[in-house]
RODO-2510 file (C-alpha; in nm, 4 decimals, decimal comma):
residues 257
     n   res          X          Y          Z
     1     m     0,0000     0,0000     0,0000
     2     t     0,2808     0,2412     0,0860
     3     t     0,4335     0,1837    -0,2583
     4     l     0,1028     0,2443    -0,4353
     5     l     0,0355     0,5821    -0,2724
     6     p     0,3212     0,7546    -0,4596
     7     i     0,1907     0,5990    -0,7813
     8     l    -0,1551     0,7453    -0,7150
     9     l     0,0038     1,0826    -0,6428
    10     l     0,1961     1,0521    -0,9672
    11     g    -0,1329     0,9767    -1,1410
    12     f    -0,2723     1,3115    -1,0223
    13     f     0,0170     1,5064    -1,1716
    14     l     0,0110     1,2973    -1,4887
    15     g    -0,3577     1,3851    -1,5174
    16     m    -0,2708     1,7539    -1,4930
    17     r    -0,0036     1,7002    -1,7571
    18     h    -0,2564     1,5149    -1,9746
    19     a    -0,4787     1,8241    -1,9720
    20     t    -0,2058     2,0173    -2,1536
    21     d    -0,2121     1,7916    -2,4624
    22     s    -0,2312     2,0062    -2,7733
    23     d    -0,5689     1,8797    -2,8958
    24     h    -0,7208     1,9405    -2,5511
    25     v    -0,5896     2,2955    -2,5287
    26     v    -0,6990     2,3828    -2,8827
    27     a    -1,0510     2,2505    -2,8187
    28     v    -1,1104     2,4508    -2,5008
    29     t    -0,9463     2,7615    -2,6476
    30     t    -1,2183     2,7839    -2,9125
    31     i    -1,4792     2,7963    -2,6342
    32     v    -1,2945     3,0180    -2,3876
    33     s    -1,2083     3,2737    -2,6576
    34     r    -1,5779     3,3690    -2,6591
    35     q    -1,6181     3,3960    -2,2816
    36     r    -1,5803     3,7224    -2,0967
    37     r    -1,5189     3,6113    -1,7373
    38     i    -1,2331     3,4064    -1,5969
    39     w    -1,4612     3,2156    -1,3601
    40     d    -1,6873     3,1076    -1,6485
    41     a    -1,3798     2,9873    -1,8356
    42     a    -1,2654     2,7900    -1,5311
    43     w    -1,6043     2,6182    -1,5156
    44     t    -1,5654     2,5303    -1,8833
    45     g    -1,2423     2,3526    -1,7947
    46     i    -1,4058     2,1754    -1,5014
    47     f    -1,6923     2,0395    -1,7123
    48     w    -1,4528     1,9395    -1,9891
    49     g    -1,2518     1,7477    -1,7286
    50     i    -1,5640     1,5837    -1,5869
    51     g    -1,6700     1,4583    -1,9310
    52     h    -1,3179     1,3329    -2,0003
    53     s    -1,2888     1,1603    -1,6611
    54     l    -1,6288     0,9903    -1,6803
    55     t    -1,5427     0,8376    -2,0162
    56     l    -1,2002     0,7400    -1,8879
    57     l    -1,3528     0,5614    -1,5897
    58     v    -1,6151     0,3791    -1,7967
    59     v    -1,4010     0,2734    -2,0926
    60     g    -1,0742     0,2395    -1,9036
    61     g    -1,2504     0,0568    -1,6224
    62     a    -1,4007    -0,1930    -1,8665
    63     i    -1,0547    -0,2592    -2,0075
    64     i    -0,9066    -0,3119    -1,6616
    65     l    -1,1888    -0,5081    -1,4993
    66     f    -1,3088    -0,7207    -1,7906
    67     g    -0,9977    -0,7404    -2,0070
    68     i    -1,1698    -0,5818    -2,3051
    69     v    -0,9351    -0,5325    -2,5981
    70     v    -0,9823    -0,2165    -2,8039
    71     p    -0,8794    -0,2754    -3,1673
    72     a    -0,6188    -0,0347    -3,2981
    73     r    -0,8493     0,0720    -3,5800
    74     l    -1,1259     0,1581    -3,3341
    75     g    -0,8819     0,3631    -3,1272
    76     l    -0,7783     0,5548    -3,4391
    77     s    -1,1456     0,6084    -3,5218
    78     f    -1,2005     0,7704    -3,1809
    79     e    -0,9014     0,9973    -3,2410
    80     f    -1,0400     1,0813    -3,5843
    81     c    -1,3646     1,1909    -3,4161
    82     v    -1,1575     1,4337    -3,2077
    83     a    -1,0100     1,5761    -3,5295
    84     l    -1,3568     1,6242    -3,6810
    85     m    -1,4767     1,7897    -3,3619
    86     l    -1,1861     2,0378    -3,3725
    87     i    -1,2774     2,1238    -3,7324
    88     l    -1,6403     2,1788    -3,6288
    89     l    -1,5428     2,3976    -3,3314
    90     g    -1,3145     2,6062    -3,5502
    91     a    -1,5810     2,6494    -3,8165
    92     l    -1,8407     2,7565    -3,5569
    93     n    -1,5978     3,0087    -3,4083
    94     l    -1,5229     3,1571    -3,7496
    95     q    -1,8934     3,1674    -3,8313
    96     a    -1,9573     3,3659    -3,5128
    97     t    -1,6760     3,6056    -3,6050
    98     f    -1,8042     3,6619    -3,9586
    99     r    -2,1548     3,7152    -3,8249
   100     s    -2,0322     3,9866    -3,5876
   101     v    -1,8438     4,1525    -3,8750
   102     e    -2,1625     4,1490    -4,0832
   103     k    -2,3536     4,3141    -3,7984
   104     i    -2,0920     4,5882    -3,7738
   105     s    -2,1030     4,6408    -4,1517
   106     a    -2,4815     4,6538    -4,1452
   107     a    -2,4729     4,9118    -3,8661
   108     n    -2,2437     5,1320    -4,0741
   109     d    -2,4467     5,0771    -4,3924
   110     p    -2,8169     5,0826    -4,3007
   111     a    -2,9351     5,0504    -4,6607
   112     h    -2,7927     4,7895    -4,8952
   113     q    -2,8850     4,5263    -5,1516
   114     h    -3,0556     4,2001    -5,0665
   115     t    -3,1312     3,9176    -5,3073
   116     h    -3,4564     3,7263    -5,2765
   117     q    -3,6041     3,4341    -5,4683
   118     h    -3,9737     3,3861    -5,5317
   119     g    -4,0195     3,0558    -5,7112
   120     d    -3,8122     3,0841    -6,0300
   121     y    -3,7886     3,4624    -6,0052
   122     v    -3,4815     3,6162    -5,8409
   123     h    -3,4579     3,9878    -5,7721
   124     s    -3,2533     4,2338    -5,5640
   125     h    -3,3666     4,5431    -5,3811
   126     t    -3,2303     4,7917    -5,1314
   127     h    -3,3536     4,7882    -4,7777
   128     g    -3,2287     4,8617    -4,4302
   129     h    -3,1938     4,6835    -4,0990
   130     e    -3,4463     4,8845    -3,9031
   131     r    -3,7043     4,6772    -3,7158
   132     a    -3,9801     4,7838    -3,9548
   133     t    -3,7941     4,6707    -4,2658
   134     h    -3,7362     4,3115    -4,1561
   135     g    -4,0101     4,0561    -4,1482
   136     r    -3,7778     3,8065    -3,9822
   137     s    -3,5164     3,9199    -3,7348
   138     e    -3,1903     3,7288    -3,6828
   139     n    -3,2944     3,6987    -3,3181
   140     n    -3,5927     3,4896    -3,4278
   141     l    -3,3816     3,2231    -3,5978
   142     p    -3,3732     2,8860    -3,4150
   143     p    -3,0085     2,9055    -3,2915
   144     a    -3,0613     3,2553    -3,1570
   145     l    -3,3855     3,1510    -2,9873
   146     l    -3,2061     2,8626    -2,8144
   147     d    -2,9250     3,0902    -2,7007
   148     r    -3,1661     3,3517    -2,5674
   149     r    -3,3820     3,1002    -2,3803
   150     f    -3,1183     2,8660    -2,2405
   151     d    -2,7902     3,0594    -2,2416
   152     r    -2,8232     3,1517    -1,8737
   153     l    -2,8949     2,7952    -1,7647
   154     k    -2,5856     2,6306    -1,6192
   155     i    -2,6718     2,2948    -1,7766
   156     y    -2,6771     2,4604    -2,1213
   157     q    -2,3404     2,6270    -2,0562
   158     a    -2,1918     2,2975    -1,9314
   159     l    -2,3183     2,0737    -2,2106
   160     r    -2,0730     2,1748    -2,4837
   161     p    -1,7465     2,1306    -2,2849
   162     l    -1,8898     1,8150    -2,1274
   163     v    -1,9534     1,6586    -2,4695
   164     i    -1,6125     1,7691    -2,5986
   165     g    -1,4411     1,6214    -2,2939
   166     t    -1,6316     1,2969    -2,3427
   167     v    -1,5079     1,2641    -2,7007
   168     h    -1,1511     1,3318    -2,5900
   169     g    -1,1913     1,0728    -2,3165
   170     l    -1,2932     0,8108    -2,5738
   171     a    -0,9792     0,8806    -2,7736
   172     g    -0,7432     0,8461    -2,4782
   173     s    -0,9077     0,5912    -2,2494
   174     a    -0,7494     0,2792    -2,3983
   175     a    -0,3964     0,4217    -2,3917
   176     v    -0,4222     0,5363    -2,0296
   177     a    -0,5807     0,2114    -1,9104
   178     l    -0,3223    -0,0050    -2,0858
   179     l    -0,0459     0,2080    -1,9344
   180     v    -0,1792     0,1374    -1,5849
   181     l    -0,2086    -0,2411    -1,6221
   182     p     0,1652    -0,3255    -1,6208
   183     i     0,2212    -0,1021    -1,3142
   184     i    -0,0804    -0,1820    -1,0936
   185     h    -0,2032    -0,5411    -1,1032
   186     d    -0,4821    -0,4971    -0,8467
   187     p    -0,7993    -0,3900    -1,0378
   188     a    -0,9304    -0,1883    -0,7414
   189     w    -0,6083     0,0136    -0,7176
   190     a    -0,5990     0,0492    -1,0956
   191     m    -0,9494     0,1997    -1,0866
   192     g    -0,8332     0,4277    -0,8051
   193     y    -0,5472     0,5385    -1,0268
   194     l    -0,7898     0,6227    -1,3090
   195     l    -1,0032     0,8221    -1,0642
   196     v    -0,7046     1,0201    -0,9330
   197     f    -0,5814     1,0690    -1,2903
   198     g    -0,9228     1,2103    -1,3809
   199     v    -0,9228     1,4494    -1,0839
   200     g    -0,5803     1,5714    -1,1919
   201     t    -0,7112     1,6256    -1,5453
   202     i    -1,0034     1,8308    -1,4113
   203     a    -0,7699     2,0455    -1,2011
   204     g    -0,5265     2,0911    -1,4867
   205     m    -0,7916     2,1908    -1,7365
   206     m    -0,9491     2,4346    -1,4900
   207     l    -0,6117     2,6112    -1,4535
   208     i    -0,5537     2,6088    -1,8298
   209     t    -0,8915     2,7613    -1,9174
   210     a    -0,8527     3,0274    -1,6482
   211     a    -0,5079     3,1139    -1,7843
   212     i    -0,6429     3,1354    -2,1411
   213     a    -0,9257     3,3613    -2,0233
   214     l    -0,6875     3,6188    -1,8737
   215     p    -0,5791     3,7774    -2,2044
   216     v    -0,9322     3,7330    -2,3425
   217     s    -1,0861     3,9289    -2,0541
   218     y    -0,8187     4,1972    -2,0901
   219     s    -0,8860     4,2277    -2,4628
   220     l    -1,2479     4,3279    -2,3885
   221     r    -1,1182     4,6821    -2,3528
   222     f    -1,0238     4,6652    -2,7199
   223     q    -1,3092     4,5175    -2,9241
   224     f    -1,0905     4,4863    -3,2346
   225     l    -0,8435     4,2688    -3,0432
   226     y    -1,1232     4,0676    -2,8781
   227     r    -1,2771     3,9784    -3,2156
   228     h    -0,9423     3,8770    -3,3585
   229     l    -0,8635     3,6484    -3,0653
   230     g    -1,1794     3,4545    -3,1467
   231     t    -1,0834     3,4457    -3,5144
   232     a    -0,7332     3,3214    -3,4309
   233     a    -0,8773     3,0487    -3,2070
   234     g    -1,1125     2,9420    -3,4875
   235     f    -0,8349     2,9176    -3,7452
   236     l    -0,6128     2,7341    -3,4953
   237     s    -0,8799     2,4741    -3,4233
   238     l    -0,9700     2,4335    -3,7913
   239     g    -0,6069     2,4013    -3,9009
   240     f    -0,5101     2,1629    -3,6225
   241     g    -0,8165     1,9501    -3,6901
   242     l    -0,7271     1,9237    -4,0592
   243     f    -0,3708     1,8313    -3,9637
   244     l    -0,5010     1,5527    -3,7375
   245     v    -0,7278     1,4264    -4,0158
   246     y    -0,4222     1,3900    -4,2404
   247     q    -0,2073     1,2443    -3,9600
   248     i    -0,4630     0,9867    -3,8453
   249     g    -0,6172     0,9104    -4,1813
   250     f    -0,3050     0,8739    -4,3932
   251     v     0,0122     0,8733    -4,1806
   252     d    -0,1386     0,6385    -3,9183
   253     r    -0,3209     0,4670    -4,2066
   254     l    -0,6784     0,4697    -4,0767
   255     f    -0,8020     0,4949    -4,4372
   256     t    -0,5367     0,2826    -4,6032
   257     k    -0,5228    -0,0312    -4,3843
***
C-alpha cells in the first residue's frame, strides 16, 4: 500500500499534464475565446474534465476489470472523431466572427442590396436593418432563440465542454488504461489510479482555461483585439483539426489499412 500511494500521487500530476495535450488545449481555447469572465472559463475547464474523466472511468474501467481489448483501428477512429470535432469547433468560431463583422457592416451601412427568390424569379432590392424593414429578425432564428432562452442555464453552458471532454476521453481511455495495467495489477487500485488521474485532469484543465481567459478578458477593452482572438482560435482549431485528419487518416493509415 505504501508503494502504491506515490503511484496514485503521480497519477494526479500525470492527469494535470494530460490536460495540456495540444488537442485538448486547442478545443477549449475555441470555447474560452468567446467567454468574458475568468470564472466562467474555469467552469468550462471543469466540465470538460468531468466529461473526459467519466469516459475514462467507464471505458478504461471496462478494459481493466473485464480485459476488453480495443482494436487499434477503433482507437484511431475515436481519435479521428476528435479531429472532426476540432474542425467543427473552428468552423463555428469563425462563423460567429463573420456574423459579428456582418452586424458591424450593417450598422455602418443601413441601406444595402438584398437578393430574394420567389419561385423561379430572383430579384434584388435595397432595404435597411431597421425593425420595420425586416419581417424576420436574426434573433428569431432557431439558434438565436435557443441561445436567448437557455444561455443563462448552467446545464446549457456545461453541455458543450462536457460533450467535448467525453469525445476526448474516448480517444485516450485505452492508452491510459493499458499504461496502468503493467504497473498496478490490483484492479481496485488500478481503478483508483484512473479516478485520481481524472481528478488531476479536471484540475489541470481548470487552470488552463482560467489562464487562457486572462488575455481574453483583458482584450475586452479593445473590441478589435477581442474579435481577432476569437478568429485566431477558430483558425487554430480548424487548421489543427485538418492536420489531425491527415495524420490519423493517412500517416497512421486509418483509411489505407
